[in-house]
C-alpha positions in Angstrom: 135.8 -20.2 -18.8 139.0 -18.8 -20.2 140.2 -15.7 -18.4 141.3 -13.0 -20.8 142.5 -9.4 -20.2 140.9 -7.0 -22.7 142.3 -3.9 -21.1 146.0 -4.5 -20.6 148.3 -1.5 -21.0 150.7 -3.3 -23.3 150.1 -5.9 -26.0 152.3 -8.7 -27.5 153.1 -9.5 -31.1 150.2 -12.0 -31.5 147.5 -9.6 -30.4 149.1 -6.7 -32.2 149.7 -8.5 -35.4 146.1 -9.8 -35.3 144.9 -6.2 -34.9 147.0 -4.9 -37.7 146.1 -7.6 -40.2 142.5 -8.2 -39.0 141.3 -4.7 -38.2 140.0 -5.5 -34.7 141.4 -5.8 -31.1 141.9 -9.1 -29.4 143.2 -10.5 -26.2 146.8 -10.9 -25.1 148.6 -13.9 -26.9 145.7 -14.7 -29.2 146.4 -15.3 -32.9 143.8 -14.5 -35.6 140.8 -14.9 -33.2 138.7 -12.3 -31.5 138.4 -12.1 -27.7 135.5 -14.5 -27.8 137.9 -17.0 -29.5 136.2 -16.9 -32.9 138.5 -17.1 -35.9 138.5 -13.8 -37.9 139.7 -13.2 -41.4 142.9 -11.4 -42.0 144.1 -9.2 -44.9 145.9 -11.9 -46.7 143.0 -14.3 -46.6 140.7 -11.6 -47.9 143.2 -10.9 -50.8 143.3 -14.5 -51.7 139.5 -14.6 -51.9 139.8 -11.8 -54.4 142.2 -13.9 -56.5 145.4 -12.1 -55.5 148.7 -13.7 -54.8 150.0 -13.2 -51.2 153.3 -13.4 -49.4 154.8 -12.6 -46.0 158.5 -11.8 -45.1 160.0 -11.5 -41.6 163.3 -12.0 -39.9 161.5 -13.8 -37.1 160.9 -17.6 -37.0 158.2 -19.3 -39.0 156.3 -20.1 -35.8 156.7 -16.7 -34.2 153.6 -14.6 -33.6 154.6 -12.3 -36.4 154.1 -14.7 -39.4 151.4 -16.8 -37.7 149.1 -13.8 -37.4 149.0 -13.8 -41.3 148.6 -17.5 -41.7 146.8 -19.1 -38.7 144.1 -18.8 -36.1 144.9 -20.0 -32.5 143.9 -19.3 -29.0 147.5 -18.9 -28.0 150.8 -18.1 -29.8 153.0 -21.1 -30.7 155.4 -20.8 -27.8 152.8 -21.1 -25.0 152.4 -24.8 -24.6 155.4 -26.9 -25.7 154.5 -28.6 -29.0 150.7 -28.3 -29.0 150.1 -24.8 -30.3 153.2 -24.9 -32.4 152.0 -28.1 -34.1 148.6 -26.6 -34.8 149.8 -23.2 -36.2 152.6 -24.8 -38.3 150.1 -27.1 -40.0 147.7 -24.2 -40.5 150.5 -22.2 -42.2 151.3 -25.0 -44.6 147.6 -25.2 -45.6 147.0 -21.5 -45.6 147.4 -21.0 -49.4 150.0 -18.3 -49.1 152.3 -18.1 -52.1 155.5 -16.9 -50.5 156.6 -17.3 -46.9 160.1 -16.3 -46.0 161.3 -16.4 -42.3 163.8 -18.1 -40.0 163.4 -21.9 -39.5 161.8 -24.8 -41.2 158.4 -25.7 -42.5 157.7 -28.0 -39.5 158.2 -25.2 -37.0 162.0 -25.1 -36.4 161.8 -25.3 -32.6 161.4 -29.1 -32.2 160.7 -28.8 -28.5 162.9 -31.2 -26.5 164.2 -32.8 -29.6 160.8 -33.9 -30.9 159.8 -33.7 -34.5 156.4 -32.0 -34.6 155.0 -33.5 -37.7 156.2 -34.9 -41.1 154.1 -32.5 -43.2 156.4 -30.4 -45.2 156.1 -27.4 -47.6 157.4 -29.4 -50.6 154.3 -31.6 -50.3 152.2 -28.5 -50.8 153.8 -27.5 -54.0 156.4 -25.1 -52.5 160.0 -24.8 -53.5 162.0 -24.8 -50.3 165.0 -22.5 -50.1 167.7 -23.0 -47.5 170.1 -20.2 -48.5 170.4 -16.8 -50.2 171.7 -18.6 -53.3 168.8 -21.1 -53.4 166.2 -18.4 -52.8 167.5 -16.3 -55.7 167.8 -19.3 -58.0 164.1 -20.1 -57.2 163.0 -16.6 -57.8 164.6 -16.5 -61.3 163.3 -19.9 -62.3 160.1 -19.0 -64.2 158.6 -22.4 -63.3 158.6 -21.5 -59.6 155.4 -19.9 -58.3 155.4 -20.9 -54.6 158.3 -20.4 -52.2 158.9 -21.4 -48.6 162.1 -20.9 -46.5 164.3 -23.2 -44.4 166.8 -20.6 -43.3 169.2 -21.4 -40.4 171.7 -18.6 -40.4 174.5 -17.6 -38.1 173.5 -15.5 -35.1 175.2 -12.5 -33.6 177.5 -13.3 -30.7 175.1 -11.8 -28.1 172.8 -14.8 -28.7 175.4 -17.4 -27.9 174.1 -18.2 -24.4 170.5 -18.8 -25.6 169.2 -22.3 -25.6 167.3 -22.7 -28.9 165.3 -25.6 -27.5 163.6 -23.4 -24.9 163.9 -19.8 -26.3 163.2 -19.9 -30.0 162.4 -16.2 -30.0 166.0 -15.3 -29.8 166.8 -17.0 -33.1 166.2 -15.1 -36.3 167.6 -14.0 -39.6 170.3 -11.4 -38.7 169.1 -7.8 -38.8 170.5 -5.9 -41.7 172.6 -3.8 -39.4 174.3 -6.9 -38.0 174.7 -8.8 -41.3 178.1 -9.5 -42.8 178.9 -9.5 -46.5 177.1 -12.4 -48.1 174.6 -12.9 -45.3 171.0 -13.3 -46.0 169.1 -10.1 -45.0 165.6 -8.8 -44.8 166.2 -6.7 -47.9 167.2 -9.8 -49.9 164.1 -11.6 -48.7 161.8 -8.7 -49.5 163.2 -8.3 -53.0 162.8 -12.0 -53.6 159.2 -12.0 -52.5 158.3 -9.0 -54.6 160.0 -10.4 -57.6 158.3 -13.7 -57.3 154.8 -12.3 -56.6 155.0 -9.7 -59.3 156.6 -11.7 -62.1 156.6 -15.4 -61.5 153.1 -15.7 -60.0 152.0 -13.2 -62.5 148.4 -13.1 -61.1 146.3 -10.7 -63.2 144.6 -9.6 -60.0 147.9 -8.4 -58.4 149.4 -9.4 -55.0 
């Protein structure tokens, strides 16, 4: 059987995000599943069942534990086994039904481990407009024909990340924190405003978001 620690003193982002969005505790590294490895619904999924529009915004990468806890169910977070878990969760995210997902990286899971392309399924195939810059994101938000938005942000990083190998340590890559951003940089505030605008105006779901 799978050995899990239910009583550790500290959690990780996967188990913590699962608890916050699902309302139950789970084991270390698990995403959207309970300690018995059963998928459990999260808040965004329940809202979609009620007809509400949903969105998620983070400075972290698209395949980091933070956004995947809102969009996927996996026995391990995406960085635990080369391409396998990342492939699985990135495909789940694309098929989750979320209306807006803004984060660092691309729709295929931007860490193409060891140079491999994980899959050719892309957000555009699922009806999303894909934005790769602050300008493209804002243009999409104010185009009243756009109702679904996905990101493909690859932004400059602070100097203290210059010695990180993005092929092996994707967690070091992210949209710059607001306190580090330079004039004109994409920020979390920009992303949050765009998501709120799109969800509240363009999606215009009578049941809210």
